[in-house]
N, C-alpha and C positions, 0 to 999 in steps of 0.2 A: 174525442180528444177534447181535453180541459184548457177552456181560454184563459189565459192570465187575465187576471185582473188589472185594471188601469191604474197606474200610480198616482197616489194623492198629489196634488199640486203642490210644488215645492214653495211657492210664493208665500203661503200663509205661516209656515214655520220661521221662514226667513224674517217676515214682518215681525212675529213675535220677539225672535232674538234680537232684532235691532231695536225694539221698544224696550226690551229688558237690559240691554246694553246702556241705550239713552237714560234709563231709571236710575241705572248704578251710577253713572256719571254725575247726574243731578245730585244723588244723595252725596258723593264725594265732595264735590263742591260745596253743598250747604254745610257738610261737616266741617270744610276748611274755613267757611266764612264765620261758623260759630265759634271756632277757635282764634280767629283773627279779632272777633268782637271780645273774647275774654282777655284777649292780652291787651286792646285798645283800653277796654275797663282798668286792669291793672295799672297800665302806663298813665292813665289819667288821675289815678288816685295817687301814683307815686311821684309824679313829674311836676314841678312848678318852682316857684321862688326858692322853697324849701324842700330839697328832694329827700324822699321818705324811703326807708328800706323795708324788705318784708315784715321784719319783726316789729317795726313801729306801726306798720299798717295794720298787722293782725291785732296788736294790744290796742289801737285805737278803735276798731271795728267792734271788739267786744268789751271794751272797759271805757270807762269815763272819769279817769282818774285827775283831769285838769291839767295834764302836762302838755306841752306845746303840741306835741306831735298828736296826741288825742284830739286836743282842739282843732288841729288843722285838718285831721281825718273826718271827723264828726260834724264839724260846722262849715269846713269849706270845700273839701275836695269831694266827700261822699254827695253832697245834695246836688252839686253840679254835674258830677257824672251821671247819677239816676236821671236829672232831668235831660241831659243831652243824649241818654241811652234811649229813653223813652220817645223824645221828640224826634231823634232820628229814625226810630222803628215805624212812627206814624207818617212822618213826611215821606221816607221811601215807599212805603206801601202806597200812599195817596197818589204819589208821581206815577207810579205803574199804572193806577186807575185812570188817572186823567189822561195819559197818553194813549191809553187803550179807548177810553169813551169819547174822546175828541179826535181820535186818528192823527193827533198832533205831535210830532217828535219832540218839540220844545214846550209841551204844556207845562205848567208851574202853578201855583197858587195865585199869580198875577192873572193867568189867562183867564180863569174861571170868577176873578173877583173877589175871591175868599180874603185874600191879605188886605185888600181896600176895605171891605165889610167889616173885618176886625179892628182895623185901624179906626175906622169911624166910631165903632163901638166903645173903644178906649176912650177918645176924645169925648164922645158925647156923655160917657159917665161922669167925667170931669166938668164939662161945660154945663150940661142941663141939670144932673143931679147933685153934684158936689161930691162925689167919691173921690177919696184921696189916698185910700191904702191900697196895696197890690192885690191883696184878696178880694177886693171890690171891683176895681177896674178890669182885671183879667176874666172875670166873668161875663162882662159887658162886651170885651173883645170876642168871645165865644159867641154870645148871641149875636152880636153884629156877622160874625162868620157865617152863623147859621142862617142867618136872613139873607145872606148874601147868596148861599147855596141854593135855599129855596126859591129866591127870586130868579136865578139863573135857570133852573129847571123849569118852573113854572112859565117862564117868557119862552123857552126852547118848546115845551110840550103844547104850548098855544099855537103855533105856528104851523103852517101847512106842511104835513109830512111828519109832525112831531118832533121830539128831543132828538135831531140828528146830530152827528159831530159838528156840522158847521153851524147849526143854529145854537148849540150850546157855547161854542167859540164866539160867536158874534153877540151872544147875550151876556156873555162874560165880560167881554171888551166893554158893553154899554155899561154893565153893573160897575165895572172897575172905574170908569169916567165919572159915574153919578156918585159913589162913595168917595171917590178922590176930592171932587168938588165940594161936598158937605163937610169933608174933615179939614180941608184948607179953609172953608169959612169959619168954622168953630175955632180953629187955631188963631187965625188972625184977630178974633175976638177976646180971646183969653191967654194970657201968658203962662199960667199954670198948665193948662192944657199942652201950650207949646213944649214946654221944659219936658213935661212927662212923653209927650208924644216921641220928641227928639231923641230920648233914650230908649224908648221901646222899639222904635222903627228901625234902629242899628242891628238888632239881633242879638240877645246875649243870653247865656244860660248861668252866669255869675249872679250873684245875691238872691236867687230864687229859693225860697224856705222848701225844704222836701216835703213839707205838708202839702204845699201847694201843689205839687206833683203828683203826690198821692191823692190828692182830691180829682186831680185830672184822669189819673190813671184809668178808672173805669169807663169813662168817655172813650179813651183810646183803645181800651180792651173790646167794648162793643164795635168800635168802627174796623179793628182787625178782624173781628168775627166775621163781620158784614163784606169786608173785603174777599176772605176767603170763600165765601159762599157766592159772591158775585163773579168769580174767576170762571168757573165753566161755562156761565153764560158769555162772558168775554170773549173766550175763545171762539165760540160760536158767531160772535157778533164780527169778529175780525174777518170773517169770510164773507161779510155780507147781510144786510138785514133780511133779504128775500130767505137765503139759505138758512140764515139763524131762526127764523120762522118755520121753515121746511123740517127743521131738526127739533121742532117743539118748544124752541125758547121764545118766552112772552117779553118782547123787545122792551115795552113800556115799561114793565115791571122790572125787568134786569136794568134797565138804565135808572131807575128811580133808586134801586138798592144801591147802584153805584155811587149815584151822587150822595145818599145817605152817608155811606162810608167815606167819601172824600171829605165832606163837610165835618163830620165828627173827628176823622183823623187830622185833617188841615187846621180846622177851626180851632179845636184845643191846643194843637201844638203853636200855632200862630200866636194864639191869645196868651200862651204863657211865656213864650221865648221871643215874639216879635217875628216880622216877615224874614225869614231865613231863606233864601234862596239856593240853588243849584243842587239840593240835597237828592229831592225826588227826579230831578232832571238827569243828573250825571249817575246817580244810582241805578237808574231804570236802564239807561244806556248800557252799564257794564253789566247788569244782570241779563239782559237782552242777548249780547255778545257770549255769555256762559250759557245761557238756558235755551237759546233759541226762541220760537214763536209761542210757547206754551205759557199762558199767562198765569196758571196754577204755580209754577216755579219762577216766573219773573216776578210776581209781586211779593212771595216768601224772599226771595233772595235780595230784591230790591230794599226790603225793609232791613235786612241784616247790613247791606252795604250802607245804607243810609245812616245806621247806628254808627257803625266803624268811621264814617266821614265826620260825623258831627263829633265824636269823640277825638278823633285824630286832630278836626281844626282847632277845637278847644285846647286840646294839650299844647300843639304847636304854638297857639296864640300867647301861652304863658310863657314859652320858652324864649321865643323871639325878641320880646320887648322886656325883659326882666331888668328891674323889679316891678315893672308895670306888665301890662297884658294887652293883647287885641282882642277885640270881642268875636265870638264865633262866627257871626255874620259876615265880619270883613275878610277873615281867614278863608272861610268857604269862598268867598268871590274871587280872593286871590289864587286860591288851589284849584276851583271849580271852573273858572274861566279858561286856563290854558288845557285842563284834561278835556273839557268839553270840545274846545278846537280840533284837539288832536282825535277825539272820537269821530267828529265830522269828517275830517281829513281821511280818516282811515276808511269811512263808509263810502265816501267818494271814490277813493283808489279801487275799492272792491268793485263798484259798479263800472269804471272804467275798464 
C-alpha cells in the first residue's frame, strides 16, 4: 500500500502571495505619486501673477527670445520650481530617516539641531567673515548644518549605550539651544546679519538662482543614495537593537550612515531655502499610512510627497496674495499644521 505524501504547508504560498500583492500596491502608489509630482511641476511653472499656457511654457523652456513669457519661464518659474523640487525630495527623505532613527513621530530638522546649526553658519559668515553674497553664505549654512549633525551624533555615541534614539533626541535639543544662543548673540551685534538672517529664516525658494541649486544637487544626490542604503538596516532597527544585531545589522555603522544622510539632505536643503518645516513631518506620516512599516517604501514615498508639498505650497503662495506672494515656509505652516492635526486625530481614533 502506497502512503500519500504529506501536503506542503499552505502558509508559505499564502505569505508569498500577500507579499506580492503588497509590492504591487506599493508600485501603484509610487506611480501615482510620480504622476502627482509631474502635475505639481507643470502647475508651478504655469501658475502665478501671469498665468502661462502650455505653448508659452514649451517655447520658454527651449527658446530664449527675450519675450515676456520666455523671461518668466527661464528666469522666474523654472529656477524656483527646480529648487522646490530638489529641496522637497531632500526634506521628505530626511524626515523619514529622522523619525526612524529617533523613533520620534514629530522629528524634524529642529529636533536634531540641524536647522539651528545652519542658521548659525549663515550668521557667522556675515558676522565673522563678512560674506555678503548668496553663493557665499549658503555654503556656510551647509557647514553649520554638517557641524550640528556631527556634534549630535558624536555626543550621542559617547554616552552609555551609544547613539540610541533617546540620546540622539537629547543631544539634538542641546545642540539646538547652543546654536540658537550663538546665533542670537551675533545677530544682536550686527545689523546686516540680522537683516539677512530675518529673510533666510522665513524659508523661501524665490530668488534662488538655478546655478546654486545645481551646485547643491550633488550633495542631495549622495544623501539620497545613503538614505536608500540605510533603509534595510532601519527596518531591522525598528524591531529593537538586540533583534537588529541578531539579524547581523551593525547598529553603530547603520546609525552613522543615517546621520550622514540626514545631515547631507537636511543641511543642503536648509542652507539653500531656510528652515522650512512640516515637509518631512507630514510627508513621512502620509507615506507611512500608504506604505505600512517598511522604511524602504516610506522613505521613497516621503521624498515624493515632500516634493509635491513644496511645489503645491509655493504655487498656492503665489495665488492667494497676487500680485504679491507668501513665502513657501509660511504656506507650509498654514497647510501643514491642520493636516498634521488631522493625522494625529486619525491615529488616536484608530487606537481607541
